N, C-alpha and C positions, 0 to 999 in steps of 0.2 A: 716188572716188565723190563726186558733188556733194551738198551738203546739201539735204534736202527743203525746198522753199519753198511757202508757202501763198499762193495768189492771193487778194487781198482786193478788195472792191468798196466804193465809198462810197455811202451812202444819206443823203440830206439831207431835212429837213422844216422847214417854216416853221410856227411856232406862236406864239400870242399870248404876250406877256411873262409874264402871270400863270400860264399853263400851264407855261412853261419854268421859272419859279420853283418851282412845285409839284414838277416833275420833279427839279430840282436838290436840293430839300429831301429828297425820297424817296430819291434816290441817296445823299445824305450819310448819312441814317439807316441805309441798307443797307450803308454802308461801301464804296460803289462810286463810280466816276466816272459822270458823266452818260451817257457813251457806253456803258459797261459795263451800266449800269442799263437803258438803252433797248434795247440788243441782247438782254439776257436777258429782258426783259419781252416783246419782240416774238417771240422764239423760243418762250417758254412759251405765248403766245397762238396762235402758228402750230401748235404741237403739239396744242393743245386743239381747234382748228378741224379739223385733219387727222384726229384721233382720232374726233371726232364724225361725220365723213364716212365713215370706214373701219371703225369698230367698231360692231357691233350688240350692244346690251345687252338681255338677256332676263331676266325673272324666272325663278325656279326652275321654276314651273309652266309658263311659256311655253316654256322650253328643253325641258322634259320632253315637252310636246305636240309640239314641232318634231321632236325625235329619235324619238319614237314614230311620227310620220308617215313619217319616212325609213325606219325599220326595218320598219315594217309597212305599206308603201305598197300600195295596191290594184293589181290587174292593169290594165294600160293598155287603155283602150277603143279602139274603131275610129277615133274622131276623133283621139285622141292618137297612135295608130300612123301615121295618115295625115300628121299634122303633122310627126312625126319623119322620115318618109320624104321629105317635101317639103323640110324643112330640110337634110337630108343631100345633097340634089340642088342646093341653092342655093350661091351663092358665099360665103355667111357661114360655111359649114361648113369650108371649106378652110383 
């Protein structure tokens, strides 16, 4: 069996010398190489951006209101029933 290999890609960035010096200093303080520091910082920021897009945070009161509306939803009126019927006939439903 062949050993598993990880494909890697190169990312490059040009930054002013002052910014590079600041990054090198932060990396050294963290005990990481500049590359390790940059990759870790980028991954953390990416996770934060993705989480903000995908996760909905509600206060306890808002969550209670939301779940109450789901559990005790009113009967569908004629307009809603017609919209559901129209949607099921559309290509979006497939």
